C-alpha positions in Angstrom: 37.1 110.1 -65.4 36.5 111.0 -69.0 34.2 113.9 -69.6 32.1 111.9 -72.1 31.5 109.3 -69.4 29.9 111.7 -67.0 26.1 111.7 -67.1 24.8 115.1 -68.0 23.7 117.3 -65.1 19.9 117.5 -65.0 17.3 119.8 -63.6 15.0 117.8 -61.3 11.7 119.3 -60.1 10.2 118.0 -56.8 6.5 118.6 -56.3 3.7 117.0 -54.3 0.6 117.8 -52.2 0.7 120.0 -49.1 1.6 118.0 -46.0 3.6 115.3 -47.8 6.9 116.4 -46.3 8.8 118.1 -49.2 10.6 120.5 -46.8 11.8 117.7 -44.6 13.2 115.8 -47.6 14.9 118.9 -49.0 16.5 119.7 -45.7 18.0 116.2 -45.4 19.4 116.4 -48.9 20.8 119.9 -48.1 22.6 118.4 -45.1 23.8 115.1 -46.7 24.5 116.0 -50.3 26.0 119.5 -50.6 27.0 118.9 -54.2 23.4 119.1 -55.2 22.4 122.7 -55.9 19.0 123.8 -54.5 17.5 126.6 -56.5 16.7 129.8 -54.5 13.5 131.4 -55.5 12.8 135.1 -56.1 9.9 136.5 -54.1 8.0 139.7 -53.3 7.2 138.4 -49.8 8.6 140.4 -46.9 11.8 139.0 -45.4 11.4 137.3 -42.0 13.9 138.0 -39.2 15.7 134.6 -39.5 16.0 134.7 -43.3 19.0 135.7 -45.3 18.7 137.3 -48.7 20.2 135.0 -51.3 20.1 132.0 -49.1 16.4 131.5 -48.3 15.0 133.7 -51.1 16.0 136.6 -53.3 13.8 139.3 -52.0 12.6 141.9 -54.6 9.9 144.5 -55.1 6.9 143.8 -57.3 8.2 146.1 -60.0 11.6 144.2 -60.0 9.8 140.9 -60.2 7.7 142.2 -63.1 10.9 143.2 -65.0 12.2 139.6 -64.5 9.0 138.2 -65.9 9.0 140.6 -68.9 12.6 139.9 -69.6 12.0 136.1 -69.7 14.4 135.7 -66.8 12.2 133.2 -64.8 11.8 129.5 -65.6 8.4 129.6 -63.8 6.5 131.9 -61.5 3.2 132.1 -59.7 1.3 134.2 -57.2 0.4 132.7 -53.8 -1.3 134.4 -50.9 -0.8 137.8 -52.4 3.0 137.3 -53.0 4.9 136.5 -56.2 7.4 133.6 -56.4 9.6 132.6 -59.3 12.8 130.6 -60.3 15.7 132.5 -61.8 16.6 131.0 -65.1 20.3 132.1 -65.2 21.0 130.6 -61.8 19.6 127.2 -62.8 21.2 127.1 -66.3 24.6 128.2 -64.9 24.7 125.4 -62.4 23.6 122.9 -65.0 26.3 124.1 -67.4 29.0 123.6 -64.8 27.9 120.0 -64.3 26.0 120.3 -61.1 22.6 118.6 -60.6 19.9 121.1 -59.7 16.9 120.4 -57.5 13.9 122.7 -57.6 11.0 122.4 -55.1 7.8 124.0 -56.6 4.1 123.5 -56.7 2.1 121.8 -59.5 1.6 125.0 -61.5 5.3 125.7 -61.5 6.2 122.1 -62.4 3.9 122.4 -65.5 5.6 125.6 -66.5 9.1 124.1 -66.2 8.0 121.1 -68.3 6.9 123.5 -71.0 10.1 125.6 -71.0 12.6 122.8 -70.3 11.1 119.5 -71.7 14.3 117.6 -70.6 13.7 118.4 -66.9 12.9 115.4 -64.7 9.7 115.8 -62.7 9.5 113.8 -59.5 6.2 113.5 -57.5 6.6 113.1 -53.7 3.7 110.9 -52.6 2.3 110.0 -49.2 2.3 106.4 -48.1 -1.5 106.5 -48.5 -4.2 109.1 -49.0 -5.4 108.3 -45.5 -2.0 109.2 -44.0 -2.0 112.5 -46.0 -5.5 113.4 -44.7 -4.4 112.6 -41.2 -1.4 114.9 -41.5 -3.5 117.7 -42.9 -6.2 117.4 -40.3 -3.9 116.7 -37.5 -2.1 120.1 -37.5 -4.8 121.4 -35.2 -4.3 125.0 -36.1 -6.9 125.4 -38.9 -10.7 125.8 -38.9 -13.0 123.3 -40.7 -13.3 125.4 -43.9 -9.5 125.7 -44.2 -9.1 122.0 -43.7 -11.8 121.3 -46.3 -10.1 123.5 -48.9 -6.7 122.0 -48.1 -8.1 118.4 -48.6 -9.8 119.4 -51.8 -6.6 120.9 -53.1 -4.6 117.8 -52.1 -7.0 115.6 -54.1 -6.3 117.7 -57.2 -2.5 117.5 -56.6 -2.7 113.7 -56.1 -4.6 113.3 -59.3 -1.7 115.0 -61.2 0.8 112.3 -60.3 0.5 110.7 -63.7 2.0 113.9 -65.2 5.3 113.2 -63.5 8.2 111.1 -64.7 8.9 109.4 -61.3 7.1 108.9 -58.0 9.0 108.8 -54.7 6.9 107.6 -51.7 7.7 109.5 -48.5 7.1 106.6 -46.0 10.4 107.4 -44.2 12.1 110.7 -44.9 15.6 109.3 -44.9 14.7 106.6 -47.5 12.8 109.1 -49.6 15.8 111.5 -49.6 18.2 108.8 -50.6 15.9 107.7 -53.5 15.6 111.3 -54.7 19.4 111.8 -54.6 19.7 108.6 -56.7 17.4 110.0 -59.3 19.4 113.2 -59.6 22.3 111.3 -61.2 25.9 111.1 -60.3 28.3 114.0 -60.8 32.0 114.4 -60.9 31.5 116.5 -57.7 30.0 113.6 -55.9 32.4 112.3 -53.2 33.2 108.6 -53.4 33.0 108.4 -49.6 31.1 110.8 -47.2 33.4 113.7 -46.3 32.8 115.0 -42.8 32.5 118.7 -42.7 32.3 119.1 -46.5 
């Protein structure tokens, strides 16, 4: 295949309200489409027993994180629940330069930062089948008190209202269908196998 005929690799950002199923879609893409690179965030959060540094997150101290911010080495960053999270710029740009599509799962605040720093990025909003279904999922977890649920619902309303800021919307009615649609939006790559390769 001629190099000029290949579509350029593109950074795609996936965002959406809490409870919509972003992690489920990402895990399916990770299993089915290993040619897609999934960005690994930097965080100051303490590493959990099952996590591997460099696979789940890059774990750093707050001073190390601040040096990354000051050096312009993060595409986006935010503080959540007392911990800092960010996306390494060099990692993403290196993958894109090698022709690999990159998928980045971040919140609305991070998606806005990426749009500002990389206007050519594709922003995809993962939406619930309906607002009622999202509310059912958020309330149905059964582990939160009423005040937490109220705040979560309020935050979800704000996130849903931001859908118009995104380039595309994928409805997560069935996780397999949503994952397939998202992979389609990532564009083809010379690394994409023509036929599924077991064990690859």
